[in-house]
FIKOLZA-1660 file (N, C-alpha, C; in steps of 0.1 Angstrom, whole numbers, plus 5000, padded with zeros to 4 digits):
% residues 178
   i   px   py   pz ch aa at
   1 7302 6081 5058  A  X  N
   1 7300 6090 5068  A  X CA
   1 7287 6099 5066  A  X  C
   2 7279 6099 5075  A  X  N
   2 7266 6107 5073  A  X CA
   2 7269 6122 5075  A  X  C
   3 7261 6131 5070  A  X  N
   3 7263 6145 5071  A  X CA
   3 7263 6149 5086  A  X  C
   4 7256 6143 5095  A  X  N
   4 7256 6147 5109  A  X CA
   4 7268 6142 5116  A  X  C
   5 7276 6133 5110  A  X  N
   5 7288 6128 5116  A  X CA
   5 7300 6137 5112  A  X  C
   6 7298 6147 5102  A  X  N
   6 7308 6155 5098  A  X CA
   6 7312 6166 5109  A  X  C
   7 7324 6170 5111  A  X  N
   7 7327 6180 5121  A  X CA
   7 7320 6193 5117  A  X  C
   8 7315 6200 5128  A  X  N
   8 7309 6213 5125  A  X CA
   8 7320 6224 5125  A  X  C
   9 7319 6232 5114  A  X  N
   9 7329 6243 5113  A  X CA
   9 7322 6256 5113  A  X  C
  10 7329 6266 5118  A  X  N
  10 7324 6280 5118  A  X CA
  10 7336 6289 5117  A  X  C
  11 7335 6299 5108  A  X  N
  11 7345 6310 5106  A  X CA
  11 7342 6319 5118  A  X  C
  12 7353 6320 5126  A  X  N
  12 7352 6328 5139  A  X CA
  12 7361 6340 5139  A  X  C
  13 7374 6337 5137  A  X  N
  13 7383 6348 5140  A  X CA
  13 7387 6354 5126  A  X  C
  14 7384 6367 5124  A  X  N
  14 7388 6374 5112  A  X CA
  14 7403 6377 5112  A  X  C
  15 7408 6381 5100  A  X  N
  15 7423 6383 5099  A  X CA
  15 7428 6394 5109  A  X  C
  16 7420 6404 5112  A  X  N
  16 7425 6414 5121  A  X CA
  16 7427 6409 5135  A  X  C
  17 7418 6400 5140  A  X  N
  17 7419 6394 5153  A  X CA
  17 7431 6385 5153  A  X  C
  18 7433 6377 5142  A  X  N
  18 7444 6367 5142  A  X CA
  18 7457 6374 5141  A  X  C
  19 7458 6385 5133  A  X  N
  19 7471 6392 5132  A  X CA
  19 7474 6399 5145  A  X  C
  20 7463 6405 5151  A  X  N
  20 7465 6411 5165  A  X CA
  20 7471 6401 5174  A  X  C
  21 7465 6390 5175  A  X  N
  21 7469 6379 5185  A  X CA
  21 7483 6375 5183  A  X  C
  22 7487 6372 5171  A  X  N
  22 7500 6365 5169  A  X CA
  22 7511 6377 5169  A  X  C
  23 7507 6389 5165  A  X  N
  23 7517 6400 5166  A  X CA
  23 7520 6404 5181  A  X  C
  24 7509 6403 5189  A  X  N
  24 7510 6406 5203  A  X CA
  24 7518 6395 5210  A  X  C
  25 7516 6383 5206  A  X  N
  25 7524 6371 5211  A  X CA
  25 7539 6374 5208  A  X  C
  26 7542 6378 5196  A  X  N
  26 7556 6380 5192  A  X CA
  26 7562 6392 5200  A  X  C
  27 7555 6403 5202  A  X  N
  27 7560 6414 5210  A  X CA
  27 7563 6410 5225  A  X  C
  28 7553 6403 5230  A  X  N
  28 7554 6399 5244  A  X CA
  28 7566 6389 5246  A  X  C
  29 7566 6379 5238  A  X  N
  29 7577 6369 5239  A  X CA
  29 7591 6376 5237  A  X  C
  30 7592 6385 5227  A  X  N
  30 7604 6392 5224  A  X CA
  30 7608 6399 5236  A  X  C
  31 7599 6407 5243  A  X  N
  31 7603 6415 5254  A  X CA
  31 7606 6406 5267  A  X  C
  32 7599 6395 5268  A  X  N
  32 7601 6386 5280  A  X CA
  32 7613 6378 5279  A  X  C
  33 7617 6374 5267  A  X  N
  33 7628 6364 5265  A  X CA
  33 7640 6368 5259  A  X  C
  34 7639 6378 5249  A  X  N
  34 7650 6381 5241  A  X CA
  34 7656 6395 5241  A  X  C
  35 7648 6405 5244  A  X  N
  35 7652 6419 5243  A  X CA
  35 7657 6423 5257  A  X  C
  36 7667 6431 5257  A  X  N
  36 7673 6436 5269  A  X CA
  36 7664 6448 5275  A  X  C
  37 7661 6446 5288  A  X  N
  37 7652 6456 5294  A  X CA
  37 7658 6470 5293  A  X  C
  38 7649 6479 5289  A  X  N
  38 7653 6493 5287  A  X CA
  38 7659 6497 5274  A  X  C
  39 7664 6488 5267  A  X  N
  39 7670 6491 5255  A  X CA
  39 7660 6495 5244  A  X  C
  40 7664 6503 5234  A  X  N
  40 7654 6508 5224  A  X CA
  40 7645 6497 5219  A  X  C
  41 7650 6485 5214  A  X  N
  41 7642 6475 5209  A  X CA
  41 7631 6470 5219  A  X  C
  42 7635 6469 5231  A  X  N
  42 7625 6465 5242  A  X CA
  42 7613 6476 5243  A  X  C
  43 7618 6488 5243  A  X  N
  43 7608 6499 5244  A  X CA
  43 7598 6499 5232  A  X  C
  44 7604 6497 5220  A  X  N
  44 7596 6497 5208  A  X CA
  44 7587 6485 5207  A  X  C
  45 7591 6474 5211  A  X  N
  45 7583 6462 5212  A  X CA
  45 7571 6465 5221  A  X  C
  46 7574 6472 5232  A  X  N
  46 7563 6475 5242  A  X CA
  46 7554 6485 5235  A  X  C
  47 7558 6495 5229  A  X  N
  47 7550 6505 5222  A  X CA
  47 7541 6498 5211  A  X  C
  48 7547 6490 5204  A  X  N
  48 7540 6482 5193  A  X CA
  48 7529 6474 5199  A  X  C
  49 7532 6467 5210  A  X  N
  49 7522 6459 5218  A  X CA
  49 7510 6468 5222  A  X  C
  50 7514 6479 5228  A  X  N
  50 7503 6489 5233  A  X CA
  50 7495 6493 5221  A  X  C
  51 7501 6497 5210  A  X  N
  51 7494 6501 5198  A  X CA
  51 7485 6490 5192  A  X  C
  52 7489 6478 5193  A  X  N
  52 7482 6467 5188  A  X CA
  52 7469 6465 5197  A  X  C
  53 7470 6467 5210  A  X  N
  53 7458 6466 5219  A  X CA
  53 7449 6478 5215  A  X  C
  54 7454 6489 5213  A  X  N
  54 7445 6500 5209  A  X CA
  54 7438 6497 5196  A  X  C
  55 7444 6491 5187  A  X  N
  55 7438 6487 5174  A  X CA
  55 7427 6477 5177  A  X  C
  56 7430 6468 5186  A  X  N
  56 7421 6457 5189  A  X CA
  56 7408 6463 5196  A  X  C
  57 7410 6473 5205  A  X  N
  57 7400 6479 5212  A  X CA
  57 7390 6485 5201  A  X  C
  58 7396 6493 5192  A  X  N
  58 7388 6499 5181  A  X CA
  58 7380 6487 5173  A  X  C
  59 7387 6477 5170  A  X  N
  59 7382 6466 5163  A  X CA
  59 7370 6459 5171  A  X  C
  60 7371 6460 5184  A  X  N
  60 7361 6454 5192  A  X CA
  60 7348 6462 5191  A  X  C
  61 7347 6473 5185  A  X  N
  61 7335 6481 5183  A  X CA
  61 7331 6481 5168  A  X  C
  62 7340 6479 5159  A  X  N
  62 7336 6481 5145  A  X CA
  62 7339 6468 5137  A  X  C
  63 7345 6458 5143  A  X  N
  63 7350 6446 5136  A  X CA
  63 7339 6436 5133  A  X  C
  64 7342 6424 5129  A  X  N
  64 7333 6413 5125  A  X CA
  64 7325 6409 5138  A  X  C
  65 7315 6401 5137  A  X  N
  65 7307 6398 5148  A  X CA
  65 7314 6391 5159  A  X  C
  66 7322 6382 5157  A  X  N
  66 7329 6375 5168  A  X CA
  66 7340 6384 5174  A  X  C
  67 7344 6395 5167  A  X  N
  67 7355 6404 5172  A  X CA
  67 7349 6414 5181  A  X  C
  68 7336 6417 5180  A  X  N
  68 7330 6427 5188  A  X CA
  68 7327 6424 5202  A  X  C
  69 7331 6433 5211  A  X  N
  69 7329 6431 5225  A  X CA
  69 7315 6428 5229  A  X  C
  70 7305 6434 5222  A  X  N
  70 7292 6431 5225  A  X CA
  70 7288 6416 5224  A  X  C
  71 7295 6409 5215  A  X  N
  71 7292 6395 5213  A  X CA
  71 7298 6385 5224  A  X  C
  72 7307 6391 5232  A  X  N
  72 7313 6382 5242  A  X CA
  72 7317 6389 5256  A  X  C
  73 7312 6401 5257  A  X  N
  73 7317 6408 5270  A  X CA
  73 7313 6400 5282  A  X  C
  74 7323 6398 5291  A  X  N
  74 7320 6389 5302  A  X CA
  74 7313 6396 5314  A  X  C
  75 7299 6397 5313  A  X  N
  75 7292 6403 5323  A  X CA
  75 7292 6392 5335  A  X  C
  76 7289 6397 5347  A  X  N
  76 7288 6388 5359  A  X CA
  76 7278 6376 5356  A  X  C
  77 7267 6379 5350  A  X  N
  77 7257 6368 5348  A  X CA
  77 7263 6358 5337  A  X  C
  78 7269 6363 5327  A  X  N
  78 7275 6354 5316  A  X CA
  78 7286 6345 5323  A  X  C
  79 7294 6352 5331  A  X  N
  79 7305 6344 5338  A  X CA
  79 7299 6333 5347  A  X  C
  80 7289 6337 5355  A  X  N
  80 7283 6327 5365  A  X CA
  80 7277 6316 5357  A  X  C
  81 7269 6319 5347  A  X  N
  81 7263 6308 5339  A  X CA
  81 7274 6299 5333  A  X  C
  82 7284 6305 5327  A  X  N
  82 7295 6297 5320  A  X CA
  82 7301 6288 5330  A  X  C
  83 7305 6294 5342  A  X  N
  83 7313 6286 5352  A  X CA
  83 7304 6275 5358  A  X  C
  84 7291 6278 5360  A  X  N
  84 7282 6268 5365  A  X CA
  84 7280 6256 5356  A  X  C
  85 7280 6260 5343  A  X  N
  85 7278 6249 5332  A  X CA
  85 7290 6241 5332  A  X  C
  86 7302 6247 5332  A  X  N
  86 7315 6239 5333  A  X CA
  86 7315 6230 5345  A  X  C
  87 7311 6235 5356  A  X  N
  87 7313 6227 5369  A  X CA
  87 7302 6215 5368  A  X  C
  88 7291 6217 5362  A  X  N
  88 7281 6206 5361  A  X CA
  88 7283 6197 5350  A  X  C
  89 7293 6200 5341  A  X  N
  89 7295 6192 5330  A  X CA
  89 7285 6194 5318  A  X  C
  90 7277 6205 5318  A  X  N
  90 7267 6207 5308  A  X CA
  90 7273 6219 5299  A  X  C
  91 7285 6221 5299  A  X  N
  91 7291 6232 5291  A  X CA
  91 7288 6230 5276  A  X  C
  92 7282 6241 5270  A  X  N
  92 7280 6242 5255  A  X CA
  92 7292 6250 5249  A  X  C
  93 7299 6244 5239  A  X  N
  93 7309 6252 5232  A  X CA
  93 7304 6265 5226  A  X  C
  94 7313 6276 5227  A  X  N
  94 7309 6288 5222  A  X CA
  94 7317 6291 5209  A  X  C
  95 7311 6298 5199  A  X  N
  95 7318 6301 5187  A  X CA
  95 7329 6310 5190  A  X  C
  96 7326 6321 5196  A  X  N
  96 7337 6331 5199  A  X CA
  96 7343 6329 5212  A  X  C
  97 7346 6339 5219  A  X  N
  97 7352 6338 5232  A  X CA
  97 7342 6334 5242  A  X  C
  98 7345 6325 5251  A  X  N
  98 7336 6321 5262  A  X CA
  98 7338 6333 5273  A  X  C
  99 7329 6334 5282  A  X  N
  99 7330 6345 5292  A  X CA
  99 7344 6345 5299  A  X  C
 100 7348 6333 5303  A  X  N
 100 7361 6333 5311  A  X CA
 100 7373 6337 5302  A  X  C
 101 7372 6333 5289  A  X  N
 101 7382 6336 5279  A  X CA
 101 7382 6351 5276  A  X  C
 102 7370 6357 5275  A  X  N
 102 7369 6371 5273  A  X CA
 102 7375 6379 5285  A  X  C
 103 7372 6375 5297  A  X  N
 103 7378 6381 5309  A  X CA
 103 7393 6380 5308  A  X  C
 104 7399 6369 5305  A  X  N
 104 7413 6367 5304  A  X CA
 104 7418 6376 5292  A  X  C
 105 7412 6378 5281  A  X  N
 105 7416 6386 5270  A  X CA
 105 7417 6400 5274  A  X  C
 106 7406 6405 5282  A  X  N
 106 7406 6419 5286  A  X CA
 106 7417 6421 5297  A  X  C
 107 7420 6411 5305  A  X  N
 107 7430 6413 5315  A  X CA
 107 7443 6414 5308  A  X  C
 108 7446 6405 5299  A  X  N
 108 7459 6405 5291  A  X CA
 108 7461 6419 5284  A  X  C
 109 7450 6424 5278  A  X  N
 109 7452 6437 5271  A  X CA
 109 7454 6448 5281  A  X  C
 110 7447 6447 5293  A  X  N
 110 7450 6457 5303  A  X CA
 110 7464 6457 5308  A  X  C
 111 7469 6445 5310  A  X  N
 111 7483 6444 5315  A  X CA
 111 7493 6449 5305  A  X  C
 112 7491 6446 5292  A  X  N
 112 7500 6451 5281  A  X CA
 112 7500 6466 5281  A  X  C
 113 7487 6472 5281  A  X  N
 113 7487 6487 5280  A  X CA
 113 7494 6492 5293  A  X  C
 114 7491 6487 5304  A  X  N
 114 7497 6492 5317  A  X CA
 114 7513 6491 5317  A  X  C
 115 7518 6480 5311  A  X  N
 115 7532 6479 5309  A  X CA
 115 7537 6490 5300  A  X  C
 116 7530 6492 5289  A  X  N
 116 7534 6503 5279  A  X CA
 116 7534 6516 5286  A  X  C
 117 7524 6520 5294  A  X  N
 117 7523 6533 5300  A  X CA
 117 7535 6534 5311  A  X  C
 118 7536 6524 5319  A  X  N
 118 7547 6524 5330  A  X CA
 118 7560 6525 5323  A  X  C
 119 7562 6517 5312  A  X  N
 119 7575 6518 5305  A  X CA
 119 7578 6531 5299  A  X  C
 120 7568 6537 5293  A  X  N
 120 7569 6551 5288  A  X CA
 120 7572 6560 5298  A  X  C
 121 7565 6560 5310  A  X  N
 121 7567 6570 5321  A  X CA
 121 7582 6569 5326  A  X  C
 122 7587 6557 5326  A  X  N
 122 7601 6555 5331  A  X CA
 122 7611 6563 5324  A  X  C
 123 7608 6566 5311  A  X  N
 123 7617 6573 5302  A  X CA
 123 7615 6589 5302  A  X  C
 124 7605 6593 5310  A  X  N
 124 7602 6607 5310  A  X CA
 124 7610 6614 5321  A  X  C
 125 7612 6627 5320  A  X  N
 125 7620 6635 5330  A  X CA
 125 7614 6634 5344  A  X  C
 126 7601 6634 5345  A  X  N
 126 7594 6634 5358  A  X CA
 126 7597 6621 5365  A  X  C
 127 7597 6610 5358  A  X  N
 127 7598 6597 5365  A  X CA
 127 7611 6589 5363  A  X  C
 128 7621 6596 5357  A  X  N
 128 7634 6589 5353  A  X CA
 128 7640 6585 5367  A  X  C
 129 7643 6572 5366  A  X  N
 129 7650 6566 5379  A  X CA
 129 7642 6564 5391  A  X  C
 130 7629 6566 5390  A  X  N
 130 7619 6563 5401  A  X CA
 130 7619 6548 5403  A  X  C
 131 7624 6544 5415  A  X  N
 131 7624 6529 5417  A  X CA
 131 7611 6523 5419  A  X  C
 132 7601 6531 5425  A  X  N
 132 7588 6525 5426  A  X CA
 132 7581 6522 5413  A  X  C
 133 7584 6531 5403  A  X  N
 133 7578 6529 5390  A  X CA
 133 7584 6516 5383  A  X  C
 134 7597 6515 5385  A  X  N
 134 7604 6503 5380  A  X CA
 134 7599 6490 5386  A  X  C
 135 7596 6491 5399  A  X  N
 135 7590 6480 5406  A  X CA
 135 7576 6476 5401  A  X  C
 136 7568 6487 5399  A  X  N
 136 7554 6485 5393  A  X CA
 136 7555 6478 5379  A  X  C
 137 7564 6483 5371  A  X  N
 137 7566 6478 5357  A  X CA
 137 7571 6463 5358  A  X  C
 138 7579 6460 5367  A  X  N
 138 7584 6446 5369  A  X CA
 138 7572 6437 5374  A  X  C
 139 7565 6443 5383  A  X  N
 139 7553 6435 5389  A  X CA
 139 7543 6432 5378  A  X  C
 140 7541 6442 5370  A  X  N
 140 7531 6440 5359  A  X CA
 140 7536 6430 5349  A  X  C
 141 7549 6430 5347  A  X  N
 141 7556 6420 5337  A  X CA
 141 7554 6406 5343  A  X  C
 142 7555 6405 5356  A  X  N
 142 7554 6392 5362  A  X CA
 142 7539 6387 5362  A  X  C
 143 7530 6397 5364  A  X  N
 143 7516 6393 5363  A  X CA
 143 7512 6389 5349  A  X  C
 144 7518 6396 5339  A  X  N
 144 7515 6392 5325  A  X CA
 144 7520 6379 5322  A  X  C
 145 7532 6375 5328  A  X  N
 145 7537 6361 5325  A  X CA
 145 7528 6351 5331  A  X  C
 146 7523 6353 5343  A  X  N
 146 7514 6344 5350  A  X CA
 146 7501 6343 5342  A  X  C
 147 7496 6355 5337  A  X  N
 147 7483 6355 5329  A  X CA
 147 7486 6348 5316  A  X  C
 148 7497 6349 5310  A  X  N
 148 7499 6342 5297  A  X CA
 148 7499 6327 5299  A  X  C
 149 7505 6323 5310  A  X  N
 149 7506 6309 5313  A  X CA
 149 7492 6303 5316  A  X  C
 150 7484 6310 5323  A  X  N
 150 7470 6307 5326  A  X CA
 150 7461 6306 5313  A  X  C
 151 7464 6316 5304  A  X  N
 151 7457 6317 5291  A  X CA
 151 7461 6305 5282  A  X  C
 152 7473 6301 5281  A  X  N
 152 7477 6290 5274  A  X CA
 152 7471 6278 5280  A  X  C
 153 7472 6275 5293  A  X  N
 153 7466 6264 5299  A  X CA
 153 7451 6263 5297  A  X  C
 154 7445 6274 5299  A  X  N
 154 7430 6274 5297  A  X CA
 154 7427 6271 5282  A  X  C
 155 7434 6276 5273  A  X  N
 155 7431 6274 5259  A  X CA
 155 7433 6258 5256  A  X  C
 156 7443 6252 5261  A  X  N
 156 7445 6238 5260  A  X CA
 156 7434 6230 5266  A  X  C
 157 7431 6234 5278  A  X  N
 157 7419 6227 5286  A  X CA
 157 7406 6229 5278  A  X  C
 158 7403 6241 5274  A  X  N
 158 7391 6242 5267  A  X CA
 158 7390 6236 5253  A  X  C
 159 7402 6235 5247  A  X  N
 159 7403 6227 5234  A  X CA
 159 7398 6213 5237  A  X  C
 160 7403 6207 5248  A  X  N
 160 7399 6194 5252  A  X CA
 160 7385 6193 5255  A  X  C
 161 7381 6201 5263  A  X  N
 161 7366 6201 5268  A  X CA
 161 7357 6203 5256  A  X  C
 162 7359 6213 5248  A  X  N
 162 7351 6216 5237  A  X CA
 162 7353 6207 5224  A  X  C
 163 7364 6200 5225  A  X  N
 163 7368 6191 5213  A  X CA
 163 7371 6200 5201  A  X  C
 164 7378 6210 5202  A  X  N
 164 7382 6219 5191  A  X CA
 164 7396 6224 5194  A  X  C
 165 7404 6225 5183  A  X  N
 165 7418 6229 5184  A  X CA
 165 7418 6244 5183  A  X  C
 166 7418 6251 5195  A  X  N
 166 7418 6265 5196  A  X CA
 166 7430 6272 5190  A  X  C
 167 7441 6266 5191  A  X  N
 167 7454 6271 5185  A  X CA
 167 7452 6271 5170  A  X  C
 168 7447 6260 5163  A  X  N
 168 7445 6260 5149  A  X CA
 168 7435 6271 5145  A  X  C
 169 7424 6271 5153  A  X  N
 169 7414 6281 5150  A  X CA
 169 7420 6296 5150  A  X  C
 170 7429 6299 5159  A  X  N
 170 7435 6312 5159  A  X CA
 170 7445 6314 5148  A  X  C
 171 7449 6303 5141  A  X  N
 171 7457 6304 5129  A  X CA
 171 7449 6305 5117  A  X  C
 172 7439 6297 5116  A  X  N
 172 7430 6296 5103  A  X CA
 172 7418 6305 5104  A  X  C
 173 7414 6308 5116  A  X  N
 173 7401 6316 5118  A  X CA
 173 7389 6307 5118  A  X  C
 174 7390 6294 5116  A  X  N
 174 7379 6285 5116  A  X CA
 174 7380 6276 5128  A  X  C
 175 7369 6275 5135  A  X  N
 175 7367 6264 5146  A  X CA
 175 7361 6252 5140  A  X  C
 176 7366 6241 5143  A  X  N
 176 7361 6228 5138  A  X CA
 176 7359 6219 5150  A  X  C
 177 7347 6216 5153  A  X  N
 177 7344 6208 5165  A  X CA
 177 7344 6193 5160  A  X  C
 178 7350 6185 5168  A  X  N
 178 7350 6170 5164  A  X CA
 178 7339 6163 5171  A  X  C
% end
């Protein structure tokens, strides 16, 4: 095998990004599938998830190159260029988040924090028993479920398009293109 035929590898996701990702997955799955709504473990998993997002936001400014928002922030022009390249079949794989993936990541983090805030407010004296807030919280949870499904589907699709196992990369931190 010649050197040019070897897969290209790049260290992309640092340990903070990977621990954030899989810890958030655990909190969200626990709250959606296993923990009873409103019980203390459900609330604590929500608070932990919100705290994880806050840590990730800080890491987005001080972390490694591919963790920094500046390296992948989904501006309108970056998104338009990315989507046009995908549509035309000229898509170039990106080392870090592509613009659509970055937009999804920010949306997921926003939903998690919104769920944490609405969940917290439901336990305060001012909003205790407010049906509208419970409905907002449930709607956010439903939106999060839809977004998670889209995220997983997009990760699998982009793995195929870019010829890289994105799940393995989020475990090992290394992207290997075939």
